[in-house]
C-alpha positions as CSV (number, residue, x, y, z in Angstrom):
1,M,4.9,-41.9,41.9
2,A,8.0,-42.6,39.8
3,A,7.9,-41.9,36.0
4,T,9.5,-43.8,33.2
5,L,9.9,-40.6,31.1
6,N,8.9,-42.1,27.8
7,I,9.0,-39.4,25.1
8,V,6.0,-39.0,23.0
9,R,6.8,-35.7,21.2
10,V,10.1,-34.2,20.1
11,S,10.5,-30.7,18.5
12,A,11.1,-30.7,14.7
13,S,10.1,-34.4,14.6
14,P,6.9,-36.4,14.0
15,P,5.1,-37.8,17.1
16,A,6.6,-41.0,18.5
17,A,4.8,-44.2,17.7
18,G,4.3,-47.3,19.9
19,I,4.7,-45.5,23.3
20,R,2.5,-46.9,26.0
21,S,0.1,-44.5,27.6
22,E,0.7,-43.3,31.1
23,P,-1.4,-41.3,33.6
24,T,-0.8,-37.6,33.1
25,I,0.7,-36.1,36.2
26,A,-0.2,-32.6,37.4
27,K,0.4,-30.0,40.0
28,L,-2.5,-28.3,41.7
29,V,-2.2,-24.6,42.5
30,D,-5.0,-23.4,44.9
31,T,-4.6,-19.6,44.7
32,S,-7.3,-19.2,47.5
33,T,-5.0,-20.7,50.1
34,C,-1.7,-19.3,49.0
35,I,-0.1,-17.0,51.7
36,G,2.6,-15.5,49.5
37,C,5.4,-16.9,51.7
38,K,7.6,-17.7,48.6
39,A,8.9,-20.9,50.0
40,C,8.2,-22.4,46.5
41,E,10.4,-19.7,44.9
42,V,13.4,-20.5,47.2
43,A,12.9,-24.3,46.8
44,C,12.9,-23.9,43.0
45,Q,16.1,-21.8,43.0
46,E,17.9,-24.2,45.4
47,W,17.0,-27.5,43.8
48,N,17.8,-26.3,40.3
49,D,21.0,-24.6,41.4
50,L,19.9,-21.3,39.8
51,P,22.0,-18.2,40.4
52,P,20.3,-15.5,42.5
53,E,18.6,-12.5,40.8
54,T,18.5,-8.9,42.1
55,T,15.0,-8.3,43.3
56,V,13.1,-5.3,42.1
57,Q,11.0,-3.1,44.3
58,M,7.5,-2.9,42.6
59,G,5.4,-1.4,45.4
60,T,4.2,-5.0,46.3
61,Y,5.6,-8.2,47.8
62,Q,6.2,-9.6,44.3
63,T,10.0,-10.6,44.0
64,M,10.4,-9.7,40.3
65,P,8.3,-8.0,37.6
66,D,8.5,-11.2,35.6
67,M,10.2,-14.6,35.4
68,T,13.7,-14.7,33.9
69,S,16.0,-17.3,32.6
70,N,17.2,-17.8,36.3
71,V,13.7,-17.4,37.8
72,W,11.4,-20.2,36.8
73,N,8.8,-19.8,39.6
74,L,7.3,-16.6,40.6
75,I,4.5,-15.7,43.0
76,R,2.5,-13.0,41.4
77,F,0.6,-10.4,43.7
78,S,-2.3,-8.3,42.5
79,E,-5.0,-6.2,44.2
80,H,-8.6,-6.5,43.5
81,D,-11.5,-4.4,44.9
82,T,-15.1,-5.7,44.9
83,D,-18.4,-4.5,46.5
84,D,-17.7,-6.8,49.4
85,G,-14.2,-5.6,50.0
86,F,-10.6,-5.8,49.1
87,H,-8.9,-9.0,47.8
88,W,-5.2,-9.7,47.5
89,L,-4.8,-12.3,44.8
90,M,-1.6,-14.4,44.7
91,R,-0.8,-17.0,42.1
92,K,2.3,-19.2,41.5
93,D,3.5,-18.5,38.0
94,Q,5.5,-21.1,36.1
95,C,5.4,-23.3,32.9
96,M,2.0,-24.7,32.5
97,H,3.1,-27.9,30.7
98,C,0.5,-27.8,28.1
99,A,-0.9,-30.9,26.5
100,E,-0.5,-29.1,23.2
101,P,2.6,-27.1,23.9
102,G,3.1,-24.1,21.6
103,C,6.8,-23.9,22.5
104,L,7.4,-27.5,21.1
105,I,5.3,-26.9,18.1
106,A,7.2,-23.7,17.2
107,C,10.7,-25.0,17.9
108,P,12.7,-25.8,14.8
109,A,15.6,-27.5,16.6
110,P,15.3,-31.4,16.6
111,G,15.4,-32.5,20.2
112,A,15.6,-29.2,22.0
113,I,12.1,-29.6,23.4
114,V,10.4,-32.9,24.4
115,Q,7.1,-33.9,25.9
116,Y,7.0,-37.1,28.1
117,A,4.1,-39.5,28.2
118,N,3.3,-38.2,31.7
119,G,2.7,-34.7,30.4
120,I,5.9,-32.9,31.4
121,V,7.4,-30.6,28.8
122,D,11.1,-30.4,29.1
123,F,13.9,-28.2,27.4
124,H,17.2,-29.7,26.4
125,Q,19.6,-26.7,26.2
126,D,22.3,-28.8,24.6
127,A,20.2,-29.0,21.5
128,C,18.8,-25.4,21.7
129,I,19.9,-23.0,18.9
130,G,18.8,-19.9,20.7
131,C,16.3,-18.8,18.0
132,G,13.6,-18.0,20.5
133,Y,10.7,-19.3,18.4
134,C,9.5,-21.3,21.5
135,M,8.9,-17.9,23.2
136,T,6.6,-16.8,20.4
137,G,4.7,-20.1,20.5
138,C,3.9,-19.9,24.3
139,P,0.5,-18.2,25.0
140,F,1.5,-17.8,28.7
141,N,4.9,-15.9,28.0
142,V,6.9,-18.4,30.0
143,P,10.2,-19.3,28.3
144,K,13.0,-16.8,28.9
145,F,16.1,-16.2,26.9
146,A,19.5,-16.0,28.6
147,E,21.9,-13.5,26.9
148,K,25.0,-15.2,28.5
149,T,24.3,-18.7,27.2
150,R,22.1,-17.8,24.3
151,R,19.7,-20.5,25.3
152,V,16.0,-20.5,26.5
153,Y,14.9,-21.8,30.0
154,K,11.8,-22.6,32.0
155,C,10.3,-24.8,34.7
156,T,10.9,-28.5,34.2
157,M,8.4,-29.7,36.8
158,C,11.5,-31.0,38.6
159,V,11.6,-33.9,36.1
160,D,14.7,-35.3,37.8
161,R,12.8,-35.6,41.1
162,V,9.5,-36.9,39.5
163,A,11.5,-39.6,37.6
164,V,12.4,-41.2,41.0
165,G,9.1,-40.8,42.6
166,L,9.6,-37.5,44.5
167,Q,7.3,-34.4,44.3
168,P,8.5,-31.2,42.7
169,A,10.6,-29.1,45.1
170,C,8.1,-26.3,45.1
171,V,5.3,-28.7,46.2
172,K,7.5,-30.2,48.9
173,A,8.3,-26.7,50.4
174,C,4.7,-25.4,50.4
175,P,3.6,-25.0,54.0
176,T,-0.2,-24.6,53.4
177,S,-0.8,-27.4,50.9
178,C,-2.0,-24.9,48.4
179,L,0.4,-26.9,46.1
180,Q,-0.4,-30.5,45.6
181,F,1.0,-33.1,43.2
182,G,-0.4,-36.3,41.7
183,T,-2.3,-37.6,38.6
184,K,-4.2,-35.2,36.6
185,D,-7.5,-36.9,37.4
186,A,-6.8,-36.7,41.1
187,M,-5.8,-33.0,41.0
188,L,-8.9,-32.1,39.0
189,Q,-11.1,-33.9,41.6
190,A,-9.4,-32.0,44.4
191,A,-9.7,-28.7,42.4
192,N,-13.4,-29.2,41.9
193,R,-14.0,-30.0,45.5
194,R,-12.2,-26.7,46.5
195,V,-14.3,-24.8,43.9
196,E,-17.5,-26.1,45.5
197,Q,-16.3,-24.9,48.9
198,L,-15.4,-21.5,47.5
199,K,-18.8,-21.2,46.0
200,E,-20.4,-22.0,49.4
201,N,-18.2,-19.4,51.0
202,G,-19.3,-16.5,48.8
203,F,-17.4,-16.9,45.6
204,P,-19.9,-17.8,43.0
205,Q,-17.5,-17.3,40.1
206,A,-14.9,-19.7,41.5
207,A,-13.6,-22.1,38.8
208,V,-10.9,-24.5,37.8
209,Y,-8.4,-23.1,35.2
210,D,-7.5,-25.8,32.8
211,P,-7.8,-24.1,29.4
212,P,-8.9,-26.4,26.5
213,G,-7.3,-24.2,23.9
214,V,-3.9,-25.7,24.6
215,G,-5.4,-29.2,25.3
216,G,-5.4,-28.6,29.0
217,T,-2.4,-28.1,31.3
218,S,-0.4,-30.1,33.8
219,V,-0.7,-27.2,36.2
220,V,-4.4,-27.1,37.4
221,T,-5.2,-23.7,39.0
222,V,-8.1,-22.9,41.4
223,L,-9.3,-19.3,41.0
224,A,-11.8,-17.7,43.4
225,F,-12.6,-15.2,40.5
226,G,-12.7,-17.9,37.9
227,D,-14.6,-15.6,35.4
228,R,-11.7,-13.2,35.3
229,P,-8.4,-15.1,35.1
230,E,-6.6,-12.0,33.8
231,L,-6.9,-10.7,37.5
232,Y,-4.3,-13.4,38.2
233,G,-2.1,-12.7,35.1
234,L,-3.6,-15.5,33.1
235,P,-4.9,-15.3,29.7
236,A,-8.7,-15.9,29.5
237,S,-8.6,-18.3,26.4
238,P,-5.0,-19.2,25.7
239,V,-4.2,-20.9,22.3
240,V,-1.1,-21.6,20.3
241,P,-0.7,-18.5,18.0
242,R,-2.2,-18.9,14.6
243,A,1.0,-17.7,13.0
244,V,2.9,-20.5,14.6
245,L,0.3,-23.1,13.5
246,F,0.3,-21.7,9.9
247,W,4.2,-21.6,9.8
248,K,4.6,-25.2,11.0
249,G,1.5,-26.4,9.2
250,A,0.3,-25.0,5.8
251,L,3.4,-22.9,5.1
252,K,5.8,-25.8,5.8
253,G,3.7,-28.1,3.5
254,I,3.8,-25.5,0.7
255,G,7.5,-25.1,1.2
256,N,7.9,-29.0,0.9
257,L,5.8,-29.0,-2.2
258,A,7.9,-26.2,-3.7
259,I,11.1,-28.1,-3.0
260,A,9.6,-31.2,-4.5
261,G,8.4,-29.3,-7.5
262,G,11.9,-27.9,-8.0
263,V,13.5,-31.3,-7.9
264,L,10.9,-32.7,-10.3
265,A,11.5,-29.8,-12.7
266,A,15.2,-30.4,-12.6
267,A,14.7,-34.0,-13.4
268,V,12.4,-33.4,-16.3
269,H,14.8,-30.8,-17.7
270,F,17.7,-33.3,-17.4
271,I,15.6,-36.1,-19.2
272,R,14.7,-33.8,-22.1
273,Y,17.9,-31.9,-22.5
274,G,20.6,-34.0,-20.9
275,R,23.7,-32.8,-19.2
276,K,24.6,-29.1,-19.7
277,Q,27.3,-28.7,-22.2
278,K,30.2,-26.3,-22.0
279,A,30.2,-23.5,-24.5
280,P,32.8,-23.9,-27.3
């Protein structure tokens, strides 16, 4: 499924006009069939030519405490006890590629973040100014700052592979098919079928995680304990921070009015009093 990579939104710019609509693509993450093998982690590192990171012993099989500027894909491990036994929950953590991306909304650098018509949100480091505002705009705490380059990095959904009709590297490497890739509609259908299976198998709270607070995501996640996404390290109701929306919305409008008012006042002053004269 090749993509044309038409850009519909660019940071610090108005939305693009006249772009033809395209099917949104998505990645399905079925946490109930993940075996924690970390093949997706390795594939991500290798395909994106990311340098190795020193692993950290956390008392579990999790590779790192969190993602870094060199680790864009992380399998999170958590333990959960219920009345019917012990559950080891594993989830592939990465950029969610939100339909309403808080990182793009917050970014003040023109062209540093783009959203393609197929839903992928991509960072262009050559235009990044290293301010870190994208990090404050993300409700999933995904973008990571690199001290060495003074730039911010995250998963690109292997946009270079997708552009030529290939699956993301992590999906290609997954041995259990807990990762799938296709159109958003197809992935939602597959996710809902899996949820029904989980409910029949004793997980009545199973659900699809596709939060409306960010317009939905291009990473559709199946959760056996769907009523408690925080068990998997996911926010229950993610939204773009209000401070970001206020700063980029009302406050920006007020600032523009203030600038316009200043220019108008200067023009009126010039008309009434003319050019400033030097003192004798």
